[in-house]
Residue frames as qw, qx, qy, qz and C-alpha x, y, z in Angstrom:
[[0.167, -0.721, -0.212, 0.639, 1.50, 7.75, 21.19],
 [0.136, -0.272, 0.471, 0.828, 2.74, 8.77, 17.76],
 [0.007, 0.386, 0.816, 0.430, -0.42, 7.46, 16.08],
 [0.136, -0.763, -0.570, 0.272, -2.57, 9.50, 18.45],
 [0.174, -0.613, 0.081, 0.766, -0.60, 12.67, 17.72],
 [0.081, -0.054, 0.667, 0.739, -0.82, 12.12, 13.95],
 [0.013, -0.567, -0.814, -0.121, -4.57, 11.46, 14.24],
 [0.107, -0.822, -0.371, 0.419, -5.18, 14.83, 15.91],
 [0.187, -0.496, 0.311, 0.789, -2.78, 16.73, 13.65],
 [0.104, 0.152, 0.772, 0.608, -4.51, 15.44, 10.51],
 [0.134, -0.639, -0.724, -0.223, -7.99, 16.27, 11.75],
 [0.247, -0.589, -0.317, 0.701, -7.29, 19.50, 13.59],
 [0.312, 0.896, 0.301, -0.097, -8.31, 22.85, 12.18],
 [0.667, 0.349, 0.049, 0.657, -4.74, 24.09, 11.76],
 [0.179, -0.961, -0.107, -0.180, -5.13, 27.08, 14.04],
 [0.634, -0.681, 0.229, 0.285, -1.92, 26.47, 16.00],
 [0.693, 0.056, 0.407, 0.593, 0.14, 25.80, 12.89],
 [0.269, 0.782, 0.315, 0.466, -1.24, 28.91, 11.20],
 [0.342, -0.939, 0.020, -0.032, -0.43, 31.03, 14.26],
 [0.742, -0.425, 0.308, 0.416, 3.05, 29.53, 14.41],
 [0.596, 0.371, 0.387, 0.598, 3.71, 30.40, 10.78],
 [0.067, 0.893, 0.224, 0.386, 2.44, 33.95, 11.15],
 [0.422, -0.893, 0.132, -0.087, 4.24, 34.69, 14.41],
 [0.559, 0.542, -0.580, 0.241, 7.39, 32.68, 13.64],
 [0.458, -0.474, 0.579, -0.480, 6.91, 30.75, 16.87],
 [0.084, 0.137, -0.986, -0.053, 7.19, 26.98, 17.50],
 [0.589, -0.240, -0.469, -0.612, 3.87, 25.23, 16.93],
 [0.614, -0.244, -0.723, 0.204, 4.32, 22.91, 19.90],
 [0.187, -0.095, -0.445, 0.871, 4.67, 25.89, 22.23],
 [0.382, -0.103, -0.142, -0.907, 1.42, 27.37, 20.96],
 [0.675, -0.229, -0.635, -0.297, -0.39, 24.06, 21.43],
 [0.501, -0.204, -0.669, 0.511, 0.94, 23.75, 24.98],
 [0.049, -0.027, 0.210, -0.976, -0.17, 27.32, 25.68],
 [0.564, -0.194, -0.343, -0.726, -3.73, 26.52, 24.60],
 [0.690, -0.224, -0.688, 0.020, -3.75, 23.34, 26.71],
 [0.397, -0.165, -0.561, 0.708, -2.37, 24.95, 29.87],
 [0.164, -0.063, 0.058, -0.983, -4.45, 28.09, 29.49],
 [0.601, -0.263, -0.522, -0.545, -7.57, 25.95, 29.09],
 [0.624, -0.297, -0.674, 0.263, -6.88, 24.20, 32.38],
 [0.267, -0.120, -0.382, 0.877, -6.06, 27.39, 34.25],
 [0.251, 0.073, 0.009, -0.965, -8.98, 29.46, 32.94],
 [0.490, 0.239, 0.755, -0.364, -11.49, 26.59, 32.85],
 [0.522, 0.371, 0.725, 0.252, -11.75, 26.38, 29.07],
 [0.232, 0.853, 0.159, -0.439, -12.08, 29.95, 27.86],
 [0.052, -0.551, 0.597, 0.581, -9.22, 29.61, 25.29],
 [0.372, 0.224, 0.879, 0.198, -11.26, 26.88, 23.65],
 [0.315, 0.816, 0.415, -0.250, -13.77, 29.56, 22.63],
 [0.034, 0.808, -0.350, -0.474, -10.92, 31.57, 21.10],
 [0.291, -0.245, 0.852, 0.359, -9.59, 28.48, 19.30],
 [0.394, 0.473, 0.787, 0.044, -12.98, 27.55, 17.84],
 [0.258, 0.887, 0.184, -0.336, -13.67, 31.12, 16.70],
 [0.051, -0.680, 0.558, 0.473, -10.26, 31.26, 15.00],
 [0.357, 0.019, 0.899, 0.253, -10.95, 27.89, 13.35],
 [0.389, 0.699, 0.588, -0.120, -14.28, 29.16, 12.03],
 [0.123, 0.878, -0.136, -0.442, -12.59, 32.29, 10.73],
 [0.203, -0.422, 0.766, 0.440, -10.03, 30.18, 8.84],
 [0.381, 0.317, 0.859, 0.126, -12.80, 28.03, 7.32],
 [0.300, 0.841, 0.351, -0.282, -14.77, 31.12, 6.25],
 [0.004, 0.766, -0.411, -0.494, -11.68, 32.65, 4.64],
 [0.285, -0.151, 0.879, 0.351, -11.04, 29.39, 2.76],
 [0.383, 0.571, 0.723, -0.070, -14.67, 29.31, 1.60],
 [0.235, 0.895, 0.095, -0.366, -14.54, 32.89, 0.26],
 [0.124, -0.588, 0.639, 0.480, -11.24, 32.27, -1.48],
 [0.359, 0.127, 0.896, 0.229, -12.77, 29.24, -3.17],
 [0.348, 0.756, 0.520, -0.194, -15.78, 31.33, -4.29],
 [0.117, 0.877, -0.173, -0.434, -13.56, 34.04, -5.78],
 [0.096, 0.525, -0.768, -0.354, -11.45, 31.52, -7.68],
 [0.876, 0.114, 0.195, -0.427, -13.78, 28.95, -9.28],
 [0.622, 0.513, -0.588, -0.068, -10.83, 27.20, -10.97],
 [0.024, 0.351, -0.853, 0.386, -9.78, 25.62, -7.67],
 [0.818, -0.242, -0.296, -0.430, -11.74, 22.49, -6.82],
 [0.045, 0.449, -0.789, 0.416, -10.43, 21.36, -3.45]]
């Protein structure tokens, strides 16, 4: 079970952890919210999650363009 959790945490977009840091809220609670809300509303929070993940990737891309010294 631990290997499965680490697999998803390493390859996830980091949306829940980013929200947890910004809102000072436990990350596990945010993840559970997304899971339960997805079941209750038939997947509509997944659209929110993916759009937030794309927004994070775009922000990272623009930061990299503005600072050419960073080669990540």
